N, CA, C and O of each residue as an XYZ file, in Angstrom:
328
protein
N     187.336    128.738     68.051
C     186.535    128.163     68.659
C     185.391    129.068     68.955
O     185.650    130.248     69.194
N     184.073    128.630     68.969
C     183.118    129.262     68.637
C     182.685    129.890     70.367
O     182.384    129.181     71.328
N     182.755    130.981     70.344
C     182.303    131.622     71.835
C     181.711    131.103     72.710
O     182.066    130.947     73.878
N     180.192    130.617     71.898
C     178.917    130.042     72.370
C     179.672    128.436     72.983
O     179.919    128.187     74.163
N     179.877    127.674     71.994
C     180.374    126.426     72.488
C     181.337    126.560     73.955
O     181.058    125.792     74.875
N     182.436    127.530     74.122
C     183.112    127.334     74.718
C     182.770    127.621     75.821
O     183.284    127.129     76.826
N     181.653    128.641     75.831
C     180.251    129.050     77.539
C     180.100    127.635     77.939
O     180.518    127.055     78.942
N     179.322    127.153     76.804
C     178.514    125.783     77.745
C     179.677    124.829     77.827
O     179.508    124.348     78.947
N     180.694    124.294     77.354
C     181.763    123.414     77.681
C     182.290    124.164     79.209
O     182.993    123.301     79.733
N     182.269    124.727     79.631
C     182.897    125.769     81.210
C     181.997    125.994     81.990
O     182.317    126.211     83.159
N     180.456    126.021     81.579
C     179.256    126.053     82.763
C     179.215    124.311     82.719
O     179.251    123.654     83.760
N     179.161    123.888     81.798
C     179.033    122.279     81.781
C     180.338    121.751     82.980
O     180.301    121.049     83.991
N     181.246    122.363     82.387
C     182.416    121.569     83.507
C     182.617    121.910     84.961
O     183.331    121.332     85.780
N     181.747    123.096     85.138
C     181.634    123.841     86.363
C     180.515    122.751     86.728
O     180.716    121.940     87.633
N     179.395    122.767     86.026
C     178.502    122.101     87.011
C     178.945    120.599     87.493
O     178.515    120.168     88.563
N     179.753    119.872     86.730
C     180.228    118.787     86.988
C     180.972    118.734     87.938
O     181.092    117.571     88.325
N     181.527    119.430     88.498
C     182.505    119.871     89.577
C     181.992    119.912     90.525
O     182.402    119.308     91.516
N     180.561    120.898     90.503
C     179.875    121.002     91.897
C     179.213    119.709     91.943
O     178.742    119.631     93.077
N     179.005    118.917     91.452
C     178.228    117.878     91.652
C     179.230    116.386     92.303
O     178.966    115.533     93.151
N     180.238    116.589     91.562
C     181.430    115.883     92.418
C     181.783    116.262     93.857
O     181.941    115.457     94.774
N     181.877    117.484     93.929
C     181.984    118.299     95.323
C     180.905    118.151     96.081
O     181.268    118.082     97.256
N     179.633    118.062     95.963
C     178.493    117.574     96.674
C     178.748    116.242     96.837
O     178.733    116.115     98.061
N     179.015    114.963     96.267
C     178.829    113.903     96.742
C     180.230    113.663     97.226
O     180.301    112.586     97.816
N     181.006    114.109     97.186
C     181.976    113.954     98.361
C     181.599    114.662     99.359
O     181.297    113.832    100.216
N     181.429    115.705     99.779
C     180.929    116.301    100.814
C     179.550    115.790    101.728
O     179.290    115.990    102.915
N     178.804    115.068    100.696
C     177.760    114.028    101.336
C     178.169    112.767    102.104
O     177.670    112.263    103.110
N     179.304    112.364    101.291
C     180.007    111.024    101.493
C     180.537    111.397    102.944
O     180.299    110.510    103.763
N     181.078    112.303    103.356
C     181.854    112.628    104.726
C     180.920    112.977    105.597
O     181.356    113.226    106.721
N     179.990    113.058    105.473
C     179.274    113.874    106.570
C     178.489    112.952    107.542
O     177.667    112.400    106.811
N     178.308    112.483    108.848
C     178.640    112.257    109.617
C     177.124    111.218    109.964
O     176.273    111.921    110.509
N     176.745    110.040    109.801
C     175.741    108.883    109.320
C     174.571    109.389    110.738
O     174.776    109.751    111.896
N     173.470    109.202    110.002
C     172.165    109.478    111.164
C     172.254    108.735    112.461
O     172.548    107.540    112.496
N     171.951    109.582    113.723
C     172.413    108.859    114.782
C     171.003    107.717    115.048
O     170.265    107.347    114.134
N     170.921    107.471    115.897
C     170.033    106.193    116.208
C     168.923    106.984    117.452
O     169.384    107.817    118.233
N     167.573    106.614    117.476
C     166.777    107.276    118.162
C     167.158    106.056    119.465
O     167.433    104.857    119.424
N     166.973    107.303    120.855
C     166.996    106.441    122.320
C     165.840    106.036    122.417
O     164.928    106.279    121.626
N     165.791    105.455    123.291
C     163.849    105.340    124.077
C     163.307    106.368    124.310
O     162.146    106.558    123.949
N     163.943    107.188    124.903
C     163.460    108.943    125.097
C     162.631    109.055    124.161
O     161.408    108.918    124.189
N     163.626    109.424    122.935
C     163.067    110.361    121.718
C     162.149    109.330    120.751
O     161.390    109.824    119.918
N     162.234    108.223    120.869
C     161.303    107.409    120.374
C     159.996    107.540    121.070
O     158.995    107.518    120.353
N     159.820    107.697    122.582
C     158.914    107.706    123.016
C     158.125    109.825    122.405
O     157.034    109.930    121.843
N     158.978    111.017    122.716
C     159.025    111.862    121.968
C     158.240    111.706    120.629
O     157.159    112.228    120.359
N     158.920    110.968    119.922
C     158.091    110.819    118.610
C     156.401    110.622    118.584
O     155.496    111.262    118.049
N     156.444    109.395    119.447
C     155.249    108.834    119.438
C     153.773    109.731    120.239
O     152.559    109.697    120.037
N     154.763    110.562    121.299
C     153.546    111.366    121.678
C     153.373    112.779    120.911
O     152.783    113.755    121.375
N     153.857    112.717    119.935
C     153.797    113.811    118.775
C     152.937    113.382    117.865
O     152.177    114.109    117.224
N     153.058    111.781    117.748
C     152.237    111.540    116.523
C     150.740    111.407    117.368
O     149.718    111.039    116.788
N     150.762    111.638    118.314
C     149.250    111.165    119.096
C     148.641    112.524    119.326
O     147.423    112.694    119.294
N     149.534    113.518    119.566
C     149.024    114.742    119.746
C     149.424    116.068    118.752
O     148.765    117.102    118.854
N     150.564    115.963    117.771
C     150.250    117.105    116.824
C     150.617    116.415    115.631
O     150.494    117.342    114.829
N     150.932    115.572    115.049
C     151.034    114.770    114.364
C     152.013    114.480    113.216
O     153.182    114.465    113.602
N     151.832    114.235    111.839
C     153.021    113.571    111.105
C     153.853    114.535    111.076
O     154.990    114.109    111.278
N     153.808    115.800    110.895
C     154.896    116.862    110.233
C     155.521    117.145    111.880
O     156.623    117.691    111.934
N     155.061    116.902    112.762
C     155.774    117.312    114.321
C     156.611    116.671    114.175
O     157.683    117.099    113.748
N     156.340    115.077    114.568
C     156.900    114.056    114.436
C     158.311    113.428    114.055
O     159.186    112.849    114.699
N     158.075    113.958    112.152
C     158.977    113.881    111.379
C     159.801    114.935    112.202
O     160.206    114.498    113.279
N     160.104    116.128    111.936
C     160.413    117.162    112.891
C     161.303    116.799    113.872
O     162.479    117.076    113.639
N     161.032    116.219    114.965
C     161.480    115.993    116.342
C     162.310    114.440    115.597
O     163.368    114.128    116.143
N     162.015    113.884    114.869
C     162.631    112.444    114.709
C     164.006    113.399    113.657
O     165.159    113.234    114.056
N     163.833    114.167    112.614
C     165.156    114.605    112.073
C     165.826    115.439    112.983
O     167.040    115.268    112.869
N     165.423    116.606    114.184
C     166.449    117.000    114.987
C     166.928    115.904    115.812
O     168.141    116.012    115.992
N     166.435    114.925    116.360
C     166.920    113.870    117.138
C     168.389    113.329    116.701
O     169.455    113.140    117.286
N     167.861    113.163    115.261
C     169.119    111.965    114.343
C     170.068    112.590    113.200
O     170.994    112.088    112.563
N     169.477    113.903    113.181
C     170.321    114.175    111.757
C     170.014    113.803    110.438
O     170.620    114.284    109.481
N     168.819    112.709    110.287
C     168.409    112.410    109.129
C     167.903    113.265    108.047
O     167.598    114.449    108.190
N     167.835    112.614    106.989
C     167.341    113.566    106.002
C     165.733    113.513    106.063
O     165.157    112.536    106.541
N     165.074    114.586    105.566
C     163.309    114.622    105.380
C     162.735    113.212    104.855
O     161.633    112.894    105.300
N     163.348    112.362    103.982
C     162.519    111.409    103.365
C     162.840    110.108    104.541
O     161.983    109.380    105.044
N     164.066    110.079    104.750
C     164.664    108.580    106.095
C     163.501    109.269    107.187
O     162.516    108.534    107.251
N     163.393    110.379    107.972
C     162.709    110.796    108.639
C     161.120    110.579    108.551
O     160.416    110.096    109.437
N     160.806    110.931    107.591
C     159.432    110.440    107.015
C     158.767    108.806    107.193
O     157.810    108.345    107.815
N     159.659    108.319    106.435
C     159.839    106.893    106.406
C     159.772    106.371    107.695
O     158.714    105.875    108.083
N     161.166    106.431    108.711
C     160.978    106.248    109.767
C     160.127    106.438    110.875
O     160.334    105.692    111.832
N     159.030    107.434    110.985
C     158.108    107.995    111.797
C     156.884    106.941    111.164
O     156.115    106.414    111.968
N     156.769    106.716    109.968
C     155.749    105.849    109.331
C     156.121    104.404    109.643
O     155.282    103.515    109.502
N     157.130    104.196    109.984
C     157.532    102.564    110.910
C     156.832    103.248    111.642
O     155.694    103.495    111.245
N     157.141    103.617    112.551
C     157.378    104.170    113.964
C     155.754    103.919    114.615
O     155.376    103.268    115.589
N     154.991    104.768    113.580
C     153.495    104.566    113.709
C     152.456    103.241    113.340
O     151.456    102.792    113.899
N     153.241    102.845    112.071
C     152.768    101.118    111.861
C     152.761    100.462    113.100
O     151.695    100.366    113.707
N     154.354     99.743    113.814
C     153.979     99.438    114.532
C     153.703     99.284    115.527
O     153.872     98.197    116.079
N     152.948    100.770    116.371
C     152.030    100.941    117.167
C     150.978    100.234    116.880
O     150.265     99.829    117.798
N     150.716     99.986    115.713
C     148.709     99.266    115.578
C     148.876     98.090    116.007
O     147.918     97.321    116.087
């Protein structure tokens, strides 16, 4: 077998294995927690005084959510206040 082809196959197999393991680990992760009323008030206060970035950071710290989920949740909180 051609050594270049063998190297490509090994690298591809290793990449596929890494994707499978990453997916498995993600599925085992704990689901994000919900915000309690105190944390929701903290996010609202951060929206008023510090802005969106700080609010998203606080939301992520309190819930364990990913960046996109936290951003969307904070945008919903801001929208619902209007």
